[in-house]
mmCIF file of the N, C-alpha and C atoms, coordinates in Angstrom:
data_MODEL
# 
_entry.id   MODEL 
# 
loop_
_atom_site.group_PDB 
_atom_site.id 
_atom_site.type_symbol 
_atom_site.label_atom_id 
_atom_site.label_alt_id 
_atom_site.label_comp_id 
_atom_site.label_asym_id 
_atom_site.label_entity_id 
_atom_site.label_seq_id 
_atom_site.pdbx_PDB_ins_code 
_atom_site.Cartn_x 
_atom_site.Cartn_y 
_atom_site.Cartn_z 
_atom_site.occupancy 
_atom_site.B_iso_or_equiv 
_atom_site.pdbx_formal_charge 
_atom_site.auth_seq_id 
_atom_site.auth_comp_id 
_atom_site.auth_asym_id 
_atom_site.auth_atom_id 
_atom_site.pdbx_PDB_model_num 
ATOM 1   N N  . MET A 1 1  ? 14.098 -8.840  22.946 1.00 0.00 ? 1  MET A N  1 
ATOM 2   C CA . MET A 1 1  ? 15.335 -8.134  22.705 1.00 0.00 ? 1  MET A CA 1 
ATOM 3   C C  . MET A 1 1  ? 15.726 -8.225  21.232 1.00 0.00 ? 1  MET A C  1 
ATOM 4   N N  . VAL A 1 2  ? 15.519 -9.397  20.657 1.00 0.00 ? 2  VAL A N  1 
ATOM 5   C CA . VAL A 1 2  ? 15.840 -9.576  19.245 1.00 0.00 ? 2  VAL A CA 1 
ATOM 6   C C  . VAL A 1 2  ? 14.906 -8.732  18.388 1.00 0.00 ? 2  VAL A C  1 
ATOM 7   N N  . ARG A 1 3  ? 13.622 -8.689  18.781 1.00 0.00 ? 3  ARG A N  1 
ATOM 8   C CA . ARG A 1 3  ? 12.673 -7.861  18.022 1.00 0.00 ? 3  ARG A CA 1 
ATOM 9   C C  . ARG A 1 3  ? 13.062 -6.391  18.073 1.00 0.00 ? 3  ARG A C  1 
ATOM 10  N N  . MET A 1 4  ? 13.490 -5.934  19.243 1.00 0.00 ? 4  MET A N  1 
ATOM 11  C CA . MET A 1 4  ? 13.878 -4.529  19.368 1.00 0.00 ? 4  MET A CA 1 
ATOM 12  C C  . MET A 1 4  ? 15.113 -4.220  18.532 1.00 0.00 ? 4  MET A C  1 
ATOM 13  N N  . SER A 1 5  ? 16.067 -5.118  18.535 1.00 0.00 ? 5  SER A N  1 
ATOM 14  C CA . SER A 1 5  ? 17.278 -4.910  17.733 1.00 0.00 ? 5  SER A CA 1 
ATOM 15  C C  . SER A 1 5  ? 16.957 -4.912  16.251 1.00 0.00 ? 5  SER A C  1 
ATOM 16  N N  . ALA A 1 6  ? 16.168 -5.894  15.832 1.00 0.00 ? 6  ALA A N  1 
ATOM 17  C CA . ALA A 1 6  ? 15.794 -5.975  14.419 1.00 0.00 ? 6  ALA A CA 1 
ATOM 18  C C  . ALA A 1 6  ? 14.966 -4.763  14.006 1.00 0.00 ? 6  ALA A C  1 
ATOM 19  N N  . ALA A 1 7  ? 14.064 -4.321  14.875 1.00 0.00 ? 7  ALA A N  1 
ATOM 20  C CA . ALA A 1 7  ? 13.235 -3.161  14.561 1.00 0.00 ? 7  ALA A CA 1 
ATOM 21  C C  . ALA A 1 7  ? 14.073 -1.888  14.488 1.00 0.00 ? 7  ALA A C  1 
ATOM 22  N N  . SER A 1 8  ? 15.079 -1.761  15.337 1.00 0.00 ? 8  SER A N  1 
ATOM 23  C CA . SER A 1 8  ? 15.958 -0.586  15.291 1.00 0.00 ? 8  SER A CA 1 
ATOM 24  C C  . SER A 1 8  ? 16.736 -0.528  13.985 1.00 0.00 ? 8  SER A C  1 
ATOM 25  N N  . ILE A 1 9  ? 17.302 -1.661  13.605 1.00 0.00 ? 9  ILE A N  1 
ATOM 26  C CA . ILE A 1 9  ? 18.088 -1.697  12.371 1.00 0.00 ? 9  ILE A CA 1 
ATOM 27  C C  . ILE A 1 9  ? 17.193 -1.504  11.156 1.00 0.00 ? 9  ILE A C  1 
ATOM 28  N N  . ALA A 1 10 ? 16.062 -2.212  11.119 1.00 0.00 ? 10 ALA A N  1 
ATOM 29  C CA . ALA A 1 10 ? 15.150 -2.083  9.985  1.00 0.00 ? 10 ALA A CA 1 
ATOM 30  C C  . ALA A 1 10 ? 14.548 -0.683  9.912  1.00 0.00 ? 10 ALA A C  1 
ATOM 31  N N  . GLY A 1 11 ? 14.256 -0.081  11.058 1.00 0.00 ? 11 GLY A N  1 
ATOM 32  C CA . GLY A 1 11 ? 13.735 1.288   11.067 1.00 0.00 ? 11 GLY A CA 1 
ATOM 33  C C  . GLY A 1 11 ? 14.735 2.275   10.516 1.00 0.00 ? 11 GLY A C  1 
ATOM 34  N N  . PHE A 1 12 ? 16.003 2.072   10.849 1.00 0.00 ? 12 PHE A N  1 
ATOM 35  C CA . PHE A 1 12 ? 17.064 2.938   10.327 1.00 0.00 ? 12 PHE A CA 1 
ATOM 36  C C  . PHE A 1 12 ? 17.199 2.776   8.816  1.00 0.00 ? 12 PHE A C  1 
ATOM 37  N N  . ILE A 1 13 ? 17.130 1.544   8.344  1.00 0.00 ? 13 ILE A N  1 
ATOM 38  C CA . ILE A 1 13 ? 17.218 1.293   6.901  1.00 0.00 ? 13 ILE A CA 1 
ATOM 39  C C  . ILE A 1 13 ? 16.008 1.880   6.182  1.00 0.00 ? 13 ILE A C  1 
ATOM 40  N N  . LEU A 1 14 ? 14.833 1.775   6.801  1.00 0.00 ? 14 LEU A N  1 
ATOM 41  C CA . LEU A 1 14 ? 13.623 2.323   6.185  1.00 0.00 ? 14 LEU A CA 1 
ATOM 42  C C  . LEU A 1 14 ? 13.701 3.836   5.993  1.00 0.00 ? 14 LEU A C  1 
ATOM 43  N N  . VAL A 1 15 ? 14.380 4.534   6.880  1.00 0.00 ? 15 VAL A N  1 
ATOM 44  C CA . VAL A 1 15 ? 14.545 5.983   6.719  1.00 0.00 ? 15 VAL A CA 1 
ATOM 45  C C  . VAL A 1 15 ? 15.212 6.276   5.382  1.00 0.00 ? 15 VAL A C  1 
ATOM 46  N N  . PHE A 1 16 ? 16.244 5.515   5.058  1.00 0.00 ? 16 PHE A N  1 
ATOM 47  C CA . PHE A 1 16 ? 16.965 5.757   3.816  1.00 0.00 ? 16 PHE A CA 1 
ATOM 48  C C  . PHE A 1 16 ? 16.190 5.271   2.599  1.00 0.00 ? 16 PHE A C  1 
ATOM 49  N N  . VAL A 1 17 ? 15.449 4.193   2.742  1.00 0.00 ? 17 VAL A N  1 
ATOM 50  C CA . VAL A 1 17 ? 14.612 3.719   1.635  1.00 0.00 ? 17 VAL A CA 1 
ATOM 51  C C  . VAL A 1 17 ? 13.520 4.738   1.332  1.00 0.00 ? 17 VAL A C  1 
ATOM 52  N N  . GLU A 1 18 ? 12.876 5.242   2.376  1.00 0.00 ? 18 GLU A N  1 
ATOM 53  C CA . GLU A 1 18 ? 11.840 6.254   2.185  1.00 0.00 ? 18 GLU A CA 1 
ATOM 54  C C  . GLU A 1 18 ? 12.422 7.522   1.568  1.00 0.00 ? 18 GLU A C  1 
ATOM 55  N N  . SER A 1 19 ? 13.600 7.917   2.015  1.00 0.00 ? 19 SER A N  1 
ATOM 56  C CA . SER A 1 19 ? 14.253 9.108   1.463  1.00 0.00 ? 19 SER A CA 1 
ATOM 57  C C  . SER A 1 19 ? 14.579 8.915   -0.010 1.00 0.00 ? 19 SER A C  1 
ATOM 58  N N  . TYR A 1 20 ? 15.053 7.730   -0.358 1.00 0.00 ? 20 TYR A N  1 
ATOM 59  C CA . TYR A 1 20 ? 15.387 7.438   -1.754 1.00 0.00 ? 20 TYR A CA 1 
ATOM 60  C C  . TYR A 1 20 ? 14.141 7.483   -2.635 1.00 0.00 ? 20 TYR A C  1 
ATOM 61  N N  . ILE A 1 21 ? 13.031 6.946   -2.137 1.00 0.00 ? 21 ILE A N  1 
ATOM 62  C CA . ILE A 1 21 ? 11.780 6.980   -2.900 1.00 0.00 ? 21 ILE A CA 1 
ATOM 63  C C  . ILE A 1 21 ? 11.333 8.415   -3.129 1.00 0.00 ? 21 ILE A C  1 
ATOM 64  N N  . VAL A 1 22 ? 11.400 9.239   -2.094 1.00 0.00 ? 22 VAL A N  1 
ATOM 65  C CA . VAL A 1 22 ? 11.015 10.650  -2.232 1.00 0.00 ? 22 VAL A CA 1 
ATOM 66  C C  . VAL A 1 22 ? 11.932 11.360  -3.221 1.00 0.00 ? 22 VAL A C  1 
ATOM 67  N N  . MET A 1 23 ? 13.226 11.069  -3.142 1.00 0.00 ? 23 MET A N  1 
ATOM 68  C CA . MET A 1 23 ? 14.176 11.701  -4.058 1.00 0.00 ? 23 MET A CA 1 
ATOM 69  C C  . MET A 1 23 ? 13.879 11.320  -5.502 1.00 0.00 ? 23 MET A C  1 
ATOM 70  N N  . GLN A 1 24 ? 13.532 10.075  -5.756 1.00 0.00 ? 24 GLN A N  1 
ATOM 71  C CA . GLN A 1 24 ? 13.242 9.636   -7.116 1.00 0.00 ? 24 GLN A CA 1 
ATOM 72  C C  . GLN A 1 24 ? 11.930 10.214  -7.628 1.00 0.00 ? 24 GLN A C  1 
ATOM 73  N N  . LEU A 1 25 ? 10.916 10.258  -6.779 1.00 0.00 ? 25 LEU A N  1 
ATOM 74  C CA . LEU A 1 25 ? 9.616  10.759  -7.211 1.00 0.00 ? 25 LEU A CA 1 
ATOM 75  C C  . LEU A 1 25 ? 9.623  12.262  -7.462 1.00 0.00 ? 25 LEU A C  1 
ATOM 76  N N  . LYS A 1 26 ? 10.330 12.997  -6.637 1.00 0.00 ? 26 LYS A N  1 
ATOM 77  C CA . LYS A 1 26 ? 10.321 14.456  -6.743 1.00 0.00 ? 26 LYS A CA 1 
ATOM 78  C C  . LYS A 1 26 ? 11.499 15.016  -7.510 1.00 0.00 ? 26 LYS A C  1 
ATOM 79  N N  . GLY A 1 27 ? 12.448 14.172  -7.872 1.00 0.00 ? 27 GLY A N  1 
ATOM 80  C CA . GLY A 1 27 ? 13.605 14.635  -8.634 1.00 0.00 ? 27 GLY A CA 1 
ATOM 81  C C  . GLY A 1 27 ? 14.623 15.393  -7.806 1.00 0.00 ? 27 GLY A C  1 
ATOM 82  N N  . TYR A 1 28 ? 14.656 15.159  -6.509 1.00 0.00 ? 28 TYR A N  1 
ATOM 83  C CA . TYR A 1 28 ? 15.619 15.836  -5.643 1.00 0.00 ? 28 TYR A CA 1 
ATOM 84  C C  . TYR A 1 28 ? 16.981 15.157  -5.733 1.00 0.00 ? 28 TYR A C  1 
ATOM 85  N N  . LYS A 1 29 ? 18.016 15.923  -5.469 1.00 0.00 ? 29 LYS A N  1 
ATOM 86  C CA . LYS A 1 29 ? 19.375 15.370  -5.402 1.00 0.00 ? 29 LYS A CA 1 
ATOM 87  C C  . LYS A 1 29 ? 19.759 15.032  -3.962 1.00 0.00 ? 29 LYS A C  1 
ATOM 88  N N  . THR A 1 30 ? 19.251 15.795  -3.012 1.00 0.00 ? 30 THR A N  1 
ATOM 89  C CA . THR A 1 30 ? 19.517 15.548  -1.593 1.00 0.00 ? 30 THR A CA 1 
ATOM 90  C C  . THR A 1 30 ? 18.241 15.778  -0.792 1.00 0.00 ? 30 THR A C  1 
ATOM 91  N N  . ILE A 1 31 ? 18.259 15.307  0.440  1.00 0.00 ? 31 ILE A N  1 
ATOM 92  C CA . ILE A 1 31 ? 17.144 15.551  1.358  1.00 0.00 ? 31 ILE A CA 1 
ATOM 93  C C  . ILE A 1 31 ? 17.717 16.103  2.652  1.00 0.00 ? 31 ILE A C  1 
ATOM 94  N N  . ASP A 1 32 ? 17.131 17.190  3.126  1.00 0.00 ? 32 ASP A N  1 
ATOM 95  C CA . ASP A 1 32 ? 17.522 17.786  4.400  1.00 0.00 ? 32 ASP A CA 1 
ATOM 96  C C  . ASP A 1 32 ? 16.418 17.487  5.408  1.00 0.00 ? 32 ASP A C  1 
ATOM 97  N N  . PHE A 1 33 ? 16.751 16.740  6.444  1.00 0.00 ? 33 PHE A N  1 
ATOM 98  C CA . PHE A 1 33 ? 15.758 16.380  7.448  1.00 0.00 ? 33 PHE A CA 1 
ATOM 99  C C  . PHE A 1 33 ? 15.456 17.538  8.392  1.00 0.00 ? 33 PHE A C  1 
ATOM 100 N N  . GLY A 1 34 ? 16.266 18.569  8.378  1.00 0.00 ? 34 GLY A N  1 
ATOM 101 C CA . GLY A 1 34 ? 16.023 19.717  9.230  1.00 0.00 ? 34 GLY A CA 1 
ATOM 102 C C  . GLY A 1 34 ? 16.587 19.563  10.628 1.00 0.00 ? 34 GLY A C  1 
ATOM 103 N N  . GLY A 1 35 ? 17.537 18.692  10.790 1.00 0.00 ? 35 GLY A N  1 
ATOM 104 C CA . GLY A 1 35 ? 18.164 18.492  12.098 1.00 0.00 ? 35 GLY A CA 1 
ATOM 105 C C  . GLY A 1 35 ? 18.021 17.058  12.563 1.00 0.00 ? 35 GLY A C  1 
ATOM 106 N N  . ILE A 1 36 ? 18.551 16.821  13.744 1.00 0.00 ? 36 ILE A N  1 
ATOM 107 C CA . ILE A 1 36 ? 18.526 15.471  14.296 1.00 0.00 ? 36 ILE A CA 1 
ATOM 108 C C  . ILE A 1 36 ? 17.148 15.103  14.828 1.00 0.00 ? 36 ILE A C  1 
ATOM 109 N N  . SER A 1 37 ? 16.399 16.070  15.312 1.00 0.00 ? 37 SER A N  1 
ATOM 110 C CA . SER A 1 37 ? 15.095 15.785  15.904 1.00 0.00 ? 37 SER A CA 1 
ATOM 111 C C  . SER A 1 37 ? 14.099 15.200  14.897 1.00 0.00 ? 37 SER A C  1 
ATOM 112 N N  . PRO A 1 38 ? 13.925 15.792  13.715 1.00 0.00 ? 38 PRO A N  1 
ATOM 113 C CA . PRO A 1 38 ? 13.018 15.169  12.738 1.00 0.00 ? 38 PRO A CA 1 
ATOM 114 C C  . PRO A 1 38 ? 13.500 13.794  12.274 1.00 0.00 ? 38 PRO A C  1 
ATOM 115 N N  . PHE A 1 39 ? 14.829 13.635  12.157 1.00 0.00 ? 39 PHE A N  1 
ATOM 116 C CA . PHE A 1 39 ? 15.376 12.340  11.758 1.00 0.00 ? 39 PHE A CA 1 
ATOM 117 C C  . PHE A 1 39 ? 15.049 11.270  12.793 1.00 0.00 ? 39 PHE A C  1 
ATOM 118 N N  . VAL A 1 40 ? 15.214 11.605  14.065 1.00 0.00 ? 40 VAL A N  1 
ATOM 119 C CA . VAL A 1 40 ? 14.904 10.657  15.139 1.00 0.00 ? 40 VAL A CA 1 
ATOM 120 C C  . VAL A 1 40 ? 13.405 10.375  15.186 1.00 0.00 ? 40 VAL A C  1 
ATOM 121 N N  . SER A 1 41 ? 12.584 11.369  14.896 1.00 0.00 ? 41 SER A N  1 
ATOM 122 C CA . SER A 1 41 ? 11.130 11.156  14.867 1.00 0.00 ? 41 SER A CA 1 
ATOM 123 C C  . SER A 1 41 ? 10.743 10.158  13.785 1.00 0.00 ? 41 SER A C  1 
ATOM 124 N N  . ILE A 1 42 ? 11.320 10.312  12.607 1.00 0.00 ? 42 ILE A N  1 
ATOM 125 C CA . ILE A 1 42 ? 11.036 9.381   11.511 1.00 0.00 ? 42 ILE A CA 1 
ATOM 126 C C  . ILE A 1 42 ? 11.543 7.992   11.864 1.00 0.00 ? 42 ILE A C  1 
ATOM 127 N N  . TRP A 1 43 ? 12.732 7.929   12.438 1.00 0.00 ? 43 TRP A N  1 
ATOM 128 C CA . TRP A 1 43 ? 13.306 6.645   12.825 1.00 0.00 ? 43 TRP A CA 1 
ATOM 129 C C  . TRP A 1 43 ? 12.431 5.958   13.874 1.00 0.00 ? 43 TRP A C  1 
ATOM 130 N N  . SER A 1 44 ? 11.931 6.709   14.840 1.00 0.00 ? 44 SER A N  1 
ATOM 131 C CA . SER A 1 44 ? 11.101 6.100   15.885 1.00 0.00 ? 44 SER A CA 1 
ATOM 132 C C  . SER A 1 44 ? 9.767  5.611   15.323 1.00 0.00 ? 44 SER A C  1 
ATOM 133 N N  . MET A 1 45 ? 9.184  6.353   14.385 1.00 0.00 ? 45 MET A N  1 
ATOM 134 C CA . MET A 1 45 ? 7.948  5.876   13.755 1.00 0.00 ? 45 MET A CA 1 
ATOM 135 C C  . MET A 1 45 ? 8.194  4.573   13.009 1.00 0.00 ? 45 MET A C  1 
ATOM 136 N N  . ASN A 1 46 ? 9.301  4.504   12.288 1.00 0.00 ? 46 ASN A N  1 
ATOM 137 C CA . ASN A 1 46 ? 9.641  3.277   11.572 1.00 0.00 ? 46 ASN A CA 1 
ATOM 138 C C  . ASN A 1 46 ? 9.939  2.137   12.542 1.00 0.00 ? 46 ASN A C  1 
ATOM 139 N N  . PHE A 1 47 ? 10.592 2.458   13.658 1.00 0.00 ? 47 PHE A N  1 
ATOM 140 C CA . PHE A 1 47 ? 10.873 1.442   14.679 1.00 0.00 ? 47 PHE A CA 1 
ATOM 141 C C  . PHE A 1 47 ? 9.581  0.812   15.174 1.00 0.00 ? 47 PHE A C  1 
ATOM 142 N N  . PHE A 1 48 ? 8.602  1.641   15.543 1.00 0.00 ? 48 PHE A N  1 
ATOM 143 C CA . PHE A 1 48 ? 7.358  1.101   16.075 1.00 0.00 ? 48 PHE A CA 1 
ATOM 144 C C  . PHE A 1 48 ? 6.559  0.358   15.013 1.00 0.00 ? 48 PHE A C  1 
ATOM 145 N N  . LEU A 1 49 ? 6.651  0.791   13.767 1.00 0.00 ? 49 LEU A N  1 
ATOM 146 C CA . LEU A 1 49 ? 5.996  0.063   12.678 1.00 0.00 ? 49 LEU A CA 1 
ATOM 147 C C  . LEU A 1 49 ? 6.584  -1.340  12.547 1.00 0.00 ? 49 LEU A C  1 
ATOM 148 N N  . VAL A 1 50 ? 7.900  -1.431  12.456 1.00 0.00 ? 50 VAL A N  1 
ATOM 149 C CA . VAL A 1 50 ? 8.560  -2.732  12.306 1.00 0.00 ? 50 VAL A CA 1 
ATOM 150 C C  . VAL A 1 50 ? 8.368  -3.580  13.561 1.00 0.00 ? 50 VAL A C  1 
ATOM 151 N N  . PHE A 1 51 ? 8.441  -2.970  14.736 1.00 0.00 ? 51 PHE A N  1 
ATOM 152 C CA . PHE A 1 51 ? 8.262  -3.717  15.982 1.00 0.00 ? 51 PHE A CA 1 
ATOM 153 C C  . PHE A 1 51 ? 6.864  -4.319  16.060 1.00 0.00 ? 51 PHE A C  1 
ATOM 154 N N  . SER A 1 52 ? 5.849  -3.562  15.662 1.00 0.00 ? 52 SER A N  1 
ATOM 155 C CA . SER A 1 52 ? 4.484  -4.100  15.706 1.00 0.00 ? 52 SER A CA 1 
ATOM 156 C C  . SER A 1 52 ? 4.299  -5.218  14.686 1.00 0.00 ? 52 SER A C  1 
ATOM 157 N N  . ILE A 1 53 ? 4.913  -5.089  13.519 1.00 0.00 ? 53 ILE A N  1 
ATOM 158 C CA . ILE A 1 53 ? 4.838  -6.164  12.525 1.00 0.00 ? 53 ILE A CA 1 
ATOM 159 C C  . ILE A 1 53 ? 5.520  -7.422  13.057 1.00 0.00 ? 53 ILE A C  1 
ATOM 160 N N  . LEU A 1 54 ? 6.698  -7.268  13.639 1.00 0.00 ? 54 LEU A N  1 
ATOM 161 C CA . LEU A 1 54 ? 7.409  -8.422  14.187 1.00 0.00 ? 54 LEU A CA 1 
ATOM 162 C C  . LEU A 1 54 ? 6.650  -9.060  15.350 1.00 0.00 ? 54 LEU A C  1 
ATOM 163 N N  . THR A 1 55 ? 5.958  -8.257  16.141 1.00 0.00 ? 55 THR A N  1 
ATOM 164 C CA . THR A 1 55 ? 5.156  -8.793  17.237 1.00 0.00 ? 55 THR A CA 1 
ATOM 165 C C  . THR A 1 55 ? 4.002  -9.626  16.694 1.00 0.00 ? 55 THR A C  1 
ATOM 166 N N  . GLN A 1 56 ? 3.349  -9.132  15.647 1.00 0.00 ? 56 GLN A N  1 
ATOM 167 C CA . GLN A 1 56 ? 2.264  -9.894  15.036 1.00 0.00 ? 56 GLN A CA 1 
ATOM 168 C C  . GLN A 1 56 ? 2.767  -11.202 14.438 1.00 0.00 ? 56 GLN A C  1 
ATOM 169 N N  . VAL A 1 57 ? 3.939  -11.161 13.812 1.00 0.00 ? 57 VAL A N  1 
ATOM 170 C CA . VAL A 1 57 ? 4.532  -12.378 13.253 1.00 0.00 ? 57 VAL A CA 1 
ATOM 171 C C  . VAL A 1 57 ? 4.850  -13.369 14.366 1.00 0.00 ? 57 VAL A C  1 
ATOM 172 N N  . LYS A 1 58 ? 5.348  -12.869 15.491 1.00 0.00 ? 58 LYS A N  1 
ATOM 173 C CA . LYS A 1 58 ? 5.654  -13.742 16.634 1.00 0.00 ? 58 LYS A CA 1 
ATOM 174 C C  . LYS A 1 58 ? 4.390  -14.410 17.161 1.00 0.00 ? 58 LYS A C  1 
ATOM 175 N N  . HIS A 1 59 ? 3.321  -13.626 17.331 1.00 0.00 ? 59 HIS A N  1 
ATOM 176 C CA . HIS A 1 59 ? 2.069  -14.193 17.825 1.00 0.00 ? 59 HIS A CA 1 
ATOM 177 C C  . HIS A 1 59 ? 1.502  -15.216 16.841 1.00 0.00 ? 59 HIS A C  1 
ATOM 178 N N  . TRP A 1 60 ? 1.595  -14.925 15.556 1.00 0.00 ? 60 TRP A N  1 
ATOM 179 C CA . TRP A 1 60 ? 1.132  -15.866 14.540 1.00 0.00 ? 60 TRP A CA 1 
ATOM 180 C C  . TRP A 1 60 ? 1.928  -17.163 14.614 1.00 0.00 ? 60 TRP A C  1 
ATOM 181 N N  . TYR A 1 61 ? 3.242  -17.048 14.746 1.00 0.00 ? 61 TYR A N  1 
ATOM 182 C CA . TYR A 1 61 ? 4.098  -18.228 14.796 1.00 0.00 ? 61 TYR A CA 1 
ATOM 183 C C  . TYR A 1 61 ? 3.815  -19.069 16.040 1.00 0.00 ? 61 TYR A C  1 
ATOM 184 N N  . LEU A 1 62 ? 3.659  -18.417 17.183 1.00 0.00 ? 62 LEU A N  1 
ATOM 185 C CA . LEU A 1 62 ? 3.372  -19.157 18.413 1.00 0.00 ? 62 LEU A CA 1 
ATOM 186 C C  . LEU A 1 62 ? 2.019  -19.860 18.339 1.00 0.00 ? 62 LEU A C  1 
ATOM 187 N N  . ALA A 1 63 ? 1.021  -19.202 17.766 1.00 0.00 ? 63 ALA A N  1 
ATOM 188 C CA . ALA A 1 63 ? -0.292 -19.831 17.611 1.00 0.00 ? 63 ALA A CA 1 
ATOM 189 C C  . ALA A 1 63 ? -0.206 -21.018 16.659 1.00 0.00 ? 63 ALA A C  1 
ATOM 190 N N  . ARG A 1 64 ? 0.565  -20.868 15.618 1.00 0.00 ? 64 ARG A N  1 
ATOM 191 C CA . ARG A 1 64 ? 0.745  -21.959 14.653 1.00 0.00 ? 64 ARG A CA 1 
ATOM 192 C C  . ARG A 1 64 ? 1.441  -23.154 15.299 1.00 0.00 ? 64 ARG A C  1 
ATOM 193 N N  . GLU A 1 65 ? 2.472  -22.894 16.093 1.00 0.00 ? 65 GLU A N  1 
ATOM 194 C CA . GLU A 1 65 ? 3.173  -23.972 16.788 1.00 0.00 ? 65 GLU A CA 1 
ATOM 195 C C  . GLU A 1 65 ? 2.259  -24.669 17.795 1.00 0.00 ? 65 GLU A C  1 
ATOM 196 N N  . GLU A 1 66 ? 1.460  -23.902 18.508 1.00 0.00 ? 66 GLU A N  1 
ATOM 197 C CA . GLU A 1 66 ? 0.537  -24.492 19.472 1.00 0.00 ? 66 GLU A CA 1 
ATOM 198 C C  . GLU A 1 66 ? -0.492 -25.363 18.760 1.00 0.00 ? 66 GLU A C  1 
ATOM 199 N N  . GLU A 1 67 ? -0.962 -24.899 17.620 1.00 0.00 ? 67 GLU A N  1 
ATOM 200 C CA . GLU A 1 67 ? -1.923 -25.672 16.835 1.00 0.00 ? 67 GLU A CA 1 
ATOM 201 C C  . GLU A 1 67 ? -1.302 -26.984 16.357 1.00 0.00 ? 67 GLU A C  1 
ATOM 202 N N  . ARG A 1 68 ? -0.072 -26.930 15.926 1.00 0.00 ? 68 ARG A N  1 
ATOM 203 C CA . ARG A 1 68 ? 0.614  -28.150 15.487 1.00 0.00 ? 68 ARG A CA 1 
ATOM 204 C C  . ARG A 1 68 ? 0.821  -29.122 16.648 1.00 0.00 ? 68 ARG A C  1 
ATOM 205 N N  . GLU A 1 69 ? 1.181  -28.595 17.822 1.00 0.00 ? 69 GLU A N  1 
ATOM 206 C CA . GLU A 1 69 ? 1.383  -29.462 18.984 1.00 0.00 ? 69 GLU A CA 1 
ATOM 207 C C  . GLU A 1 69 ? 0.093  -30.172 19.376 1.00 0.00 ? 69 GLU A C  1 
ATOM 208 N N  . THR A 1 70 ? -1.016 -29.457 19.366 1.00 0.00 ? 70 THR A N  1 
ATOM 209 C CA . THR A 1 70 ? -2.288 -30.099 19.707 1.00 0.00 ? 70 THR A CA 1 
ATOM 210 C C  . THR A 1 70 ? -2.681 -31.107 18.641 1.00 0.00 ? 70 THR A C  1 
ATOM 211 N N  . GLU A 1 71 ? -2.369 -30.819 17.390 1.00 0.00 ? 71 GLU A N  1 
ATOM 212 C CA . GLU A 1 71 ? -2.672 -31.760 16.311 1.00 0.00 ? 71 GLU A CA 1 
ATOM 213 C C  . GLU A 1 71 ? -1.841 -33.032 16.457 1.00 0.00 ? 71 GLU A C  1 
ATOM 214 N N  . TYR A 1 72 ? -0.560 -32.890 16.776 1.00 0.00 ? 72 TYR A N  1 
ATOM 215 C CA . TYR A 1 72 ? 0.298  -34.055 16.973 1.00 0.00 ? 72 TYR A CA 1 
ATOM 216 C C  . TYR A 1 72 ? -0.135 -34.854 18.199 1.00 0.00 ? 72 TYR A C  1 
ATOM 217 N N  . ALA A 1 73 ? -0.523 -34.156 19.264 1.00 0.00 ? 73 ALA A N  1 
ATOM 218 C CA . ALA A 1 73 ? -0.971 -34.840 20.474 1.00 0.00 ? 73 ALA A CA 1 
ATOM 219 C C  . ALA A 1 73 ? -2.265 -35.606 20.203 1.00 0.00 ? 73 ALA A C  1 
ATOM 220 N N  . LYS A 1 74 ? -3.131 -35.034 19.387 1.00 0.00 ? 74 LYS A N  1 
ATOM 221 C CA . LYS A 1 74 ? -4.386 -35.687 19.053 1.00 0.00 ? 74 LYS A CA 1 
ATOM 222 C C  . LYS A 1 74 ? -4.139 -36.925 18.189 1.00 0.00 ? 74 LYS A C  1 
ATOM 223 N N  . ASN A 1 75 ? -3.163 -36.860 17.304 1.00 0.00 ? 75 ASN A N  1 
ATOM 224 C CA . ASN A 1 75 ? -2.856 -37.987 16.427 1.00 0.00 ? 75 ASN A CA 1 
ATOM 225 C C  . ASN A 1 75 ? -2.119 -39.107 17.156 1.00 0.00 ? 75 ASN A C  1 
ATOM 226 N N  . ASP A 1 76 ? -1.450 -38.802 18.257 1.00 0.00 ? 76 ASP A N  1 
ATOM 227 C CA . ASP A 1 76 ? -0.711 -39.816 19.006 1.00 0.00 ? 76 ASP A CA 1 
ATOM 228 C C  . ASP A 1 76 ? -1.616 -40.723 19.832 1.00 0.00 ? 76 ASP A C  1 
ATOM 229 N N  . ARG A 1 77 ? -2.815 -40.314 20.095 1.00 0.00 ? 77 ARG A N  1 
ATOM 230 C CA . ARG A 1 77 ? -3.722 -41.097 20.948 1.00 0.00 ? 77 ARG A CA 1 
ATOM 231 C C  . ARG A 1 77 ? -4.180 -42.330 20.268 1.00 0.00 ? 77 ARG A C  1 
# 
């Protein structure tokens, strides 16, 4: 649930960061997404990007914790 919330917020922020980069590179003053549908499409792509990154970080962290637990258990013997 936390990953989904964080991915939603970060995906929304990424839409504006990406828009700002495009505006600076192309010299635009504004960006028209062409309606709500393209905006939601971009937001959903960013959501899944951030969600997959957060999932990988979670798996890495859990594997690291498990490795530490086995190391501590081995040292306690």
